[in-house]
N, C-alpha and C positions, 0 to 999 in steps of 0.2 A: 573674688578677692585678687588683688594684684600679687604677683609672685615676687617675694622678697628673698634676697640672698644676703646672709651675713658673712663677711669675710673676717676671720680672726677668731680663734678658738679659746680666748681668755675669759676672764670673769664677765666683762660687759657683753662680749659676743654671745656667750652661752645664756646669759640672762635675757638678751633680746630674742634669741632662738626660742627659749622656753615661753616667753611672753607672746610672741607673734606666731608660734608654731610654724616656723619657716625653716628653709634650708640653711645650713651653716657649712662653711668650708674651712678646713684647717690646713689647706694647702699652703706651703711656704712659697711665697711669691717674691721673686727677685728680678724678674724680667718682664717686659711688656708682653712677650709671647706667653709666658706662664699665666699672667693675669688674663689675657684674652682667652686662652684655652679654658680656664676655669669659669669665666663668665659665660662663654659659649656652651659649656657643659650644662649649666643651669638655666640659661636664657631668662634672666630675671627682668622685671620692669623697674625694680628698685635694688640698688646695691647699698648695703650699710657696711662701711669700712670701720672695723675696730682693730685692724692690724696696727701694731705699734711696739716699740721697744722702750720700756721704761726702767730697765735694770732688773736684775734678779731679786735684789733686796731693796735697793734704793736707786734713785735716779742718778746718783753719783757713779753707780756701776757702769753707766753708759759711756763714761770716759774711757773705760777699758775695752769697750766693744764699739768703737766709733763707726766702723764700716757697716756693721749690722744695724746700728741705731740710725745712721743716715739713710740707709736703704729703706728700712721699715717706716720711719717717721717722715721722710721727705720724698723719696723717689716713688715708693709704692702709691701713696695718695695721688701723685701727679699722673702716674700711669693709669690708675683707675679713672681719673677725671678724663684723660684722653679717650679711653674706651667708652666711657659713659656719654661723652659728647658725641662721638662718632655714631653710637648706637641709639642715641636719644633715650638713655636710661637715667633715671634720677639717682644721684649720688648723695648719700648722707655720710658725712665724715665725722667720726668721733675724735675729738682732739682733747687737749689738756687745758685746764684753766691756769696752769703754772707757767704762764708766759708773760706775766705782768709784774713789774716792781710795784709794791704797794706798802705804804706805811699807815697802819690803822689809826695812828694818833693824829696824822695831819692830812691824809689824802681823802678826797671826795669819793663817793661810790663810783666804781668803774662804769663807763658807758661803752656801748657796743662800738662806737666810732674810734675808741682809743686804740692807737697802734701798739701792738705787743712790744715790750721793751726789756724783757728779762733775758739777757744773753749770757748770764754768768755760768749756767750749766749747759753742757753740750746737748743733753736731752731736750732742754727747753729751746735751744737754738734750732734744732732740727724740726721741732713742732712749729716754730714760727715760720721757717722757710716754706713749709707746705701750706700753712694757713694763709700766708700772704698771697701766694699764688692762687689758691682755691678761692679766697675771698674776691680777688679780681675776676676770676672766671665766673663766680656766682652772679655777677652783675648781668651776664649775658646767657648763662646756662643754668640748668636745673641742678644746682649744687647747694647743699645745706651743711653748715658746720655746726656741730654741737660740742660744747666744751663741758667737760666734767672735771671738777677740781679733785674730789675724792669720792669714790663710790660709797654710798651708804644704803644698805639694804638689809632685810631680815635674813637673807640667805647667807649662811656661813661660808666664808672664803678668805684666804690670806690677803687678797687685794681689797676686801670690803672693810671700810673703816668701822 
């Protein structure tokens, strides 16, 4: 079995760890060196990134912690992509579905090709920044983006819908 490393010790990261019986890191990553050291420590073949800042209570809280939000949601995914590309490691990046404007009364179902367009919240903007870059890189490298709108699971947790 391939060695998998989950980065991010939140609800989704822990559910993945439990499901795949893999390593999880709760290391706070803010620099390329910290990311590289953590990845070298585990030497995985697959990195699953669930690191992100979505606010303590609501995504509006990210307006109060913009530096933390920008680092976690934009810079860290790009640092992980840089390392994954250099080391030929598959990167699976968990993102948010809250990056599109959508009117249920008049809009067609979303298609994968649609460019994210919800810039009203700082949190959403930071997710879009990373996703656009990772999407471009995924054309040439082993990067997968998974979007979750709201987690729904039988496991009780405050982040579980």
